[in-house]
Backbone bond lengths (Angstrom), bond angles and torsions (degrees), N, CA, C in turn:
res aa  C-N    CA-C-N  psi(-1)  N-CA   C-N-CA  omega(-1)  CA-C   N-CA-C  phi
1 M - - - 1.442 - - 1.528 110.38 -
2 L 1.346 115.08 -42.81 1.454 117.97 179.24 1.520 111.78 -63.72
3 A 1.333 116.54 -40.42 1.466 119.74 178.22 1.522 110.48 -62.97
4 S 1.323 116.53 -42.18 1.475 120.67 179.30 1.529 110.59 -62.91
5 L 1.336 115.95 -43.08 1.467 119.38 178.31 1.524 111.55 -63.68
6 L 1.324 116.80 -38.81 1.457 120.81 179.42 1.530 110.55 -64.83
7 V 1.336 116.78 -46.03 1.466 120.21 178.40 1.518 110.53 -62.79
8 L 1.322 116.76 -44.00 1.463 121.70 179.68 1.529 110.18 -63.71
9 L 1.323 117.70 -37.65 1.460 122.23 179.30 1.538 110.05 -63.19
10 I 1.326 117.32 -37.11 1.453 121.02 -179.24 1.536 110.89 -78.38
11 I 1.322 116.73 -43.92 1.460 120.72 -174.19 1.535 112.53 -80.23
12 E 1.329 116.23 -51.96 1.474 120.49 -174.42 1.536 108.81 -144.06
13 P 1.327 117.86 78.34 1.470 120.58 -174.49 1.533 114.78 -62.35
14 N 1.317 118.05 -27.23 1.454 119.68 -177.51 1.545 112.30 -74.50
15 L 1.326 118.75 -10.89 1.447 122.22 179.77 1.540 113.21 -88.33
16 I 1.316 117.39 -11.28 1.470 119.92 -174.76 1.521 111.54 -58.73
17 I 1.302 118.30 -55.07 1.462 121.98 -176.85 1.523 110.57 -64.08
18 N 1.350 117.01 -45.95 1.469 120.08 179.88 1.532 111.50 -59.75
19 T 1.308 116.00 -43.48 1.469 120.35 179.63 1.513 110.92 -64.15
20 M 1.313 117.96 -44.32 1.469 120.90 -179.81 1.526 111.03 -64.27
21 I 1.305 118.44 -40.64 1.473 121.77 179.74 1.528 110.00 -67.78
22 N 1.334 117.81 -45.18 1.469 120.14 -179.53 1.525 111.65 -63.72
23 E 1.298 116.79 -42.04 1.469 119.36 179.74 1.524 111.55 -69.97
24 S 1.309 117.57 -31.92 1.466 120.66 174.72 1.528 110.19 -62.94
25 K 1.332 116.49 -39.82 1.462 120.47 176.29 1.534 110.27 -62.93
26 N 1.327 116.70 -40.65 1.456 120.67 178.63 1.529 111.27 -63.24
27 V 1.305 116.97 -38.74 1.465 121.31 -179.95 1.532 109.73 -66.25
28 V 1.329 117.00 -42.79 1.469 120.24 178.41 1.529 110.67 -62.68
29 A 1.340 116.51 -42.34 1.479 120.25 178.49 1.524 110.70 -62.43
30 L 1.322 117.14 -42.11 1.460 121.23 177.75 1.520 110.74 -61.51
31 C 1.331 116.98 -44.06 1.474 120.49 179.34 1.520 111.06 -62.10
32 I 1.309 117.46 -40.45 1.481 120.76 179.08 1.534 109.62 -64.25
33 N 1.318 117.26 -42.72 1.475 120.65 177.63 1.521 110.78 -61.01
34 L 1.333 116.54 -45.12 1.475 119.92 179.80 1.528 111.74 -64.43
35 V 1.315 117.22 -40.41 1.467 120.45 178.59 1.528 109.82 -61.63
36 A 1.309 117.28 -42.60 1.469 120.68 179.12 1.527 110.75 -62.75
37 I 1.316 117.14 -45.38 1.469 121.43 -179.66 1.528 110.49 -61.86
38 Y 1.327 116.11 -47.11 1.477 119.58 -177.67 1.518 112.02 -70.85
39 A 1.323 117.59 -32.41 1.465 119.90 178.58 1.524 110.22 -61.65
40 V 1.304 116.29 -43.44 1.467 120.33 179.02 1.523 110.50 -62.04
41 W 1.314 117.32 -49.88 1.474 119.80 -174.87 1.522 112.50 -73.49
42 L 1.312 118.07 -33.58 1.478 119.36 175.88 1.525 109.48 -67.35
43 A 1.316 117.67 -35.38 1.459 120.51 176.36 1.532 110.37 -64.18
44 I 1.321 116.17 -41.13 1.472 119.49 177.81 1.519 110.83 -64.15
45 L 1.342 118.07 -40.03 1.459 120.72 176.81 1.532 111.12 -64.50
46 E 1.324 116.92 -37.42 1.464 120.79 177.57 1.520 110.73 -65.04
47 I 1.317 116.35 -42.37 1.471 120.83 176.69 1.522 109.94 -62.03
48 L 1.330 116.36 -41.66 1.468 120.93 175.57 1.523 111.17 -54.58
49 D 1.321 115.15 -46.10 1.460 121.01 -177.61 1.515 111.03 -66.84
50 K 1.331 117.42 -48.55 1.470 122.40 -176.32 1.532 112.09 -67.45
51 S 1.326 117.58 -33.05 1.464 121.46 -176.85 1.529 113.46 -80.52
52 G 1.315 116.39 -12.07 1.466 119.40 -177.55 1.523 113.06 90.89
53 L 1.335 116.48 -4.85 1.455 119.24 178.72 1.521 111.46 -66.88
54 G 1.329 115.38 -26.57 1.472 119.18 176.86 1.521 111.80 -62.54
55 E 1.329 116.10 -39.61 1.460 120.71 176.88 1.523 110.26 -64.06
56 K 1.332 116.14 -41.99 1.473 120.57 179.20 1.530 109.86 -64.93
57 L 1.331 116.53 -40.85 1.462 120.93 178.15 1.530 109.80 -61.99
58 A 1.328 116.03 -42.88 1.463 120.37 178.08 1.537 110.30 -62.02
59 K 1.316 115.70 -39.09 1.470 119.77 179.70 1.526 110.94 -65.93
60 I 1.354 116.48 -40.11 1.455 120.80 179.08 1.531 111.05 -66.47
61 L 1.340 115.49 -42.55 1.465 119.91 -177.05 1.541 113.55 -84.49
62 S 1.333 117.55 -9.62 1.459 119.81 -173.29 1.532 114.58 -59.84
63 P 1.343 120.87 -37.95 1.475 117.10 177.52 1.534 112.75 -61.53
64 I 1.328 115.97 -39.96 1.464 120.08 179.52 1.522 110.22 -69.05
65 I 1.342 115.44 -44.16 1.475 120.47 -179.34 1.529 110.46 -63.02
66 K 1.321 117.12 -44.11 1.465 120.98 179.70 1.524 110.77 -59.95
67 K 1.327 115.89 -41.40 1.470 120.22 -178.42 1.544 111.32 -70.19
68 I 1.304 116.59 -47.75 1.465 120.68 -175.63 1.522 112.13 -76.10
69 F 1.339 116.92 -44.27 1.452 120.50 -173.48 1.527 113.29 -93.86
70 K 1.315 116.96 -8.52 1.467 123.56 178.81 1.547 112.04 53.09
71 T 1.353 114.85 50.71 1.449 120.38 176.61 1.515 109.73 -137.57
72 D 1.338 115.91 145.53 1.473 121.95 177.43 1.504 111.94 -113.01
73 N 1.325 117.73 -2.84 1.458 122.03 -178.10 1.525 110.39 -68.65
74 K 1.340 116.96 124.54 1.458 121.73 -176.43 1.518 112.93 -64.14
75 E 1.331 116.40 -35.84 1.481 119.68 178.81 1.526 110.12 -65.98
76 H 1.341 117.05 -43.89 1.473 120.68 178.05 1.526 109.44 -60.44
77 I 1.324 115.67 -46.54 1.471 120.28 -177.22 1.529 110.78 -61.34
78 K 1.319 116.75 -41.30 1.477 120.68 -179.63 1.531 110.87 -61.57
79 Y 1.321 117.54 -50.18 1.462 119.76 -178.15 1.530 111.45 -68.76
80 I 1.313 117.51 -36.63 1.466 120.63 176.76 1.529 109.77 -64.46
81 A 1.330 116.78 -39.98 1.471 120.49 178.21 1.518 110.97 -62.85
82 Y 1.329 117.35 -42.76 1.470 120.76 176.80 1.537 109.96 -61.72
83 N 1.309 115.30 -43.84 1.455 120.45 -179.06 1.536 110.50 -62.16
84 L 1.328 116.05 -48.56 1.456 119.81 -179.69 1.523 111.72 -62.80
85 S 1.334 116.93 -43.74 1.471 118.55 -178.80 1.530 111.09 -66.03
86 S 1.321 117.71 -35.99 1.465 120.25 176.74 1.531 109.97 -64.30
87 N 1.326 116.32 -43.48 1.452 119.15 179.17 1.522 112.17 -66.55
88 I 1.332 116.59 -38.68 1.468 119.64 178.76 1.520 110.40 -61.55
89 L 1.325 116.89 -34.95 1.456 121.46 178.18 1.532 112.49 -81.28
90 G 1.340 116.88 2.01 1.467 120.70 177.91 1.516 113.92 78.90
91 L 1.332 116.64 23.40 1.469 120.84 -177.21 1.521 110.06 -107.26
92 G 1.332 116.32 66.75 1.456 120.42 -176.65 1.511 113.96 -53.23
93 N 1.330 117.43 -46.49 1.466 119.64 -179.15 1.517 112.04 -71.38
94 A 1.327 118.08 -29.98 1.451 120.44 176.54 1.525 110.89 -72.16
95 A 1.311 116.45 -23.57 1.471 121.01 178.74 1.527 111.84 -76.74
96 T 1.302 117.34 -21.68 1.454 121.36 -175.29 1.539 113.61 -58.50
97 P 1.338 120.67 -48.91 1.466 118.80 -179.42 1.529 113.72 -58.23
98 S 1.336 117.40 -42.14 1.472 119.18 178.81 1.511 110.84 -69.57
99 G 1.317 118.20 -33.58 1.463 121.01 175.28 1.518 111.76 -64.50
100 I 1.312 117.18 -41.48 1.460 121.77 178.08 1.527 109.93 -65.36
101 K 1.327 116.96 -42.79 1.481 119.99 178.22 1.521 110.51 -63.39
102 A 1.328 117.47 -39.31 1.461 120.58 178.80 1.532 110.43 -63.35
103 I 1.305 116.63 -46.41 1.469 120.70 179.80 1.530 110.10 -62.76
104 K 1.328 117.44 -44.31 1.478 120.41 178.95 1.519 111.63 -61.50
105 S 1.323 116.97 -39.88 1.466 118.33 178.30 1.524 111.43 -69.52
106 M 1.311 117.75 -29.87 1.464 121.17 178.45 1.517 112.46 -77.30
107 E 1.335 117.71 -24.30 1.458 121.23 -178.19 1.526 112.88 -60.87
108 K 1.330 116.24 -24.19 1.452 120.99 -179.32 1.519 112.34 -64.52
109 D 1.319 116.91 -23.41 1.459 121.99 -175.01 1.531 109.59 -136.65
110 I 1.332 115.74 57.89 1.478 121.27 -170.10 1.536 114.26 -57.63
111 P 1.303 122.53 -45.28 1.473 117.16 -177.82 1.531 113.18 -57.22
112 K 1.333 117.28 -39.04 1.469 120.56 -178.92 1.523 112.13 -78.99
113 T 1.314 117.54 -27.62 1.466 120.51 -171.66 1.531 114.08 -106.08
114 K 1.323 117.61 4.75 1.466 119.58 -177.08 1.534 111.14 -59.27
115 F 1.339 117.51 -43.99 1.468 120.36 178.77 1.517 110.11 -63.55
116 A 1.343 117.92 -42.60 1.475 121.17 179.79 1.525 110.52 -61.93
117 M 1.321 116.62 -38.87 1.469 120.09 179.14 1.543 110.02 -64.79
118 L 1.315 115.68 -45.13 1.474 118.79 178.78 1.525 110.89 -63.44
119 M 1.321 115.92 -41.91 1.470 119.36 179.39 1.521 110.86 -63.44
120 L 1.328 117.51 -39.81 1.465 120.77 179.23 1.529 110.28 -63.03
121 V 1.316 116.97 -42.31 1.460 120.29 178.11 1.535 110.48 -62.11
122 V 1.349 116.05 -43.71 1.459 119.73 -179.35 1.516 111.02 -64.73
123 V 1.334 116.99 -50.36 1.468 120.75 -177.27 1.527 110.52 -66.50
124 N 1.320 117.28 -37.66 1.470 120.30 178.86 1.531 110.45 -68.28
125 S 1.303 117.20 -36.69 1.472 120.09 -179.11 1.522 112.57 -70.81
126 T 1.328 116.32 -35.66 1.467 118.69 -179.52 1.527 111.78 -89.71
127 S 1.287 117.97 -25.80 1.466 128.43 174.09 1.526 115.85 35.82
128 I 1.319 115.53 94.91 1.459 120.00 173.26 1.529 108.30 -61.23
129 Q 1.297 115.85 125.18 1.469 120.30 -177.28 1.522 109.55 -120.49
130 L 1.325 115.61 109.74 1.463 119.69 174.54 1.526 110.18 -82.72
131 L 1.302 115.43 -27.24 1.462 120.27 -179.69 1.539 108.05 -139.64
132 P 1.325 117.50 94.83 1.476 121.38 -178.57 1.531 111.37 -74.28
133 T 1.313 116.44 73.06 1.469 121.78 -172.64 1.522 113.27 -61.97
134 T 1.310 117.48 -38.48 1.461 119.79 -179.07 1.516 110.69 -63.11
135 V 1.318 117.11 -47.35 1.465 120.56 -179.70 1.529 110.26 -66.40
136 I 1.328 117.12 -40.76 1.464 120.19 177.80 1.530 110.01 -61.85
137 G 1.350 116.22 -43.52 1.452 120.37 178.90 1.520 112.31 -62.63
138 L 1.332 116.45 -41.82 1.459 119.85 178.67 1.532 111.31 -66.74
139 R 1.317 115.74 -40.67 1.468 119.15 178.65 1.524 110.97 -65.21
140 A 1.345 116.77 -39.90 1.472 120.51 178.25 1.529 111.08 -65.14
141 S 1.331 116.38 -42.53 1.462 119.55 -179.24 1.539 112.08 -69.84
142 A 1.336 115.89 -21.50 1.475 119.95 177.52 1.518 112.09 -87.65
143 G 1.357 115.97 -0.52 1.456 119.55 176.29 1.518 114.75 89.64
144 S 1.321 118.16 21.77 1.461 121.47 179.21 1.533 110.27 -63.35
145 I 1.305 116.32 139.36 1.458 121.21 179.29 1.532 110.76 -67.54
146 S 1.327 116.60 -40.26 1.475 120.45 177.93 1.530 108.55 -135.81
147 P 1.325 116.03 83.26 1.463 120.22 -176.57 1.534 114.83 -63.96
148 S 1.319 117.74 -19.99 1.449 119.85 -177.31 1.518 113.98 -87.48
149 D 1.326 118.45 4.00 1.471 121.62 177.00 1.514 111.87 -62.52
150 I 1.290 117.63 -13.39 1.458 122.17 -176.66 1.542 112.38 -82.73
151 I 1.339 118.14 -9.16 1.463 121.36 -172.62 1.530 112.54 -60.61
152 F 1.316 119.24 -56.22 1.459 120.94 -175.91 1.527 112.23 -63.04
153 P 1.343 119.68 -48.05 1.467 118.41 177.89 1.532 112.55 -60.38
154 S 1.336 118.09 -35.04 1.473 121.15 178.56 1.518 111.40 -67.07
155 I 1.349 116.72 -42.96 1.450 119.78 178.40 1.507 110.64 -61.96
156 L 1.322 116.41 -46.69 1.448 121.03 -178.69 1.527 112.51 -62.52
157 A 1.312 116.25 -49.91 1.476 120.54 -178.17 1.533 111.42 -63.65
158 S 1.328 116.95 -45.61 1.463 118.31 -178.20 1.520 111.91 -70.33
159 L 1.322 118.70 -34.35 1.457 121.61 177.73 1.520 111.21 -64.66
160 V 1.321 117.09 -47.88 1.455 121.53 178.70 1.542 110.58 -61.75
161 A 1.318 117.13 -46.41 1.464 120.76 179.76 1.526 111.42 -60.98
162 T 1.320 117.31 -42.11 1.467 120.85 -179.35 1.514 110.86 -66.72
163 I 1.321 118.28 -46.49 1.472 121.46 -178.30 1.522 110.13 -60.80
164 V 1.328 116.75 -48.26 1.472 120.62 -179.76 1.536 110.99 -62.07
165 S 1.312 117.13 -43.91 1.464 121.04 -178.31 1.525 112.19 -65.64
166 V 1.345 116.34 -42.91 1.472 120.26 178.95 1.517 110.07 -64.17
167 L 1.335 117.34 -44.35 1.464 120.29 178.68 1.534 111.66 -61.76
168 L 1.330 116.49 -41.07 1.462 120.07 177.68 1.531 111.67 -63.10
169 L 1.326 116.86 -40.25 1.470 119.58 177.63 1.522 111.35 -66.39
170 I 1.304 117.62 -39.84 1.471 120.81 178.15 1.522 109.66 -64.30
171 I 1.327 117.23 -44.70 1.470 120.66 177.99 1.531 110.34 -62.17
172 Y 1.319 116.85 -44.70 1.478 121.40 177.56 1.520 110.62 -58.07
173 N 1.324 116.75 -45.13 1.461 121.85 -178.56 1.540 110.00 -63.35
174 K 1.325 117.39 -40.60 1.468 120.91 179.04 1.521 111.31 -67.92
175 I 1.328 116.92 -39.98 1.465 121.25 177.07 1.514 110.30 -62.97
176 K 1.325 115.91 -43.86 1.460 121.67 -178.93 1.526 110.98 -62.73
177 R 1.328 116.72 -38.50 1.465 120.50 179.75 1.520 112.35 -81.63
178 G 1.338 116.11 -7.40 1.471 120.61 178.79 1.520 113.37 79.71
179 K 1.326 117.45 22.83 1.456 121.00 -178.65 1.515 112.84 -101.61
180 L 1.328 117.48 10.03 1.463 119.41 179.60 1.501 110.53 -129.36
């Protein structure tokens, strides 16, 4: 930013203020769009929780969560399921509260849950996205002709990143335990 301002100051100094004001407007518009997108999806997650569908989702995902995260605690599984489902829907910021709750619930039993915590961070960071709703919403609000063209590349990129990251964590864990 400083380099850009310096170049602009030398080339066209009268554009500095106008450019900064216009881009500030763009940032505010982007924030409003993101708030609208997240408000809708956070409301859907809240409805999921209140209706009991969240418990059913946790039950459906529990075999996978137990295997990957190596935890049997129902509270951990519930929050991890919310986190995973939010990420699958492409709602990274909506996944954050459930991820924080999962980590806080795991903190009570750190020696047993350390691997699960690391795995949650890895999976949350790479976030497999079957439906990148945030990006689609931003593309639609920016006037994209086909905002959903991002679906396949997002699935592919997030799937590869997640698989590689999970395998690296498993290898790291085995090396640390001296089993590799």
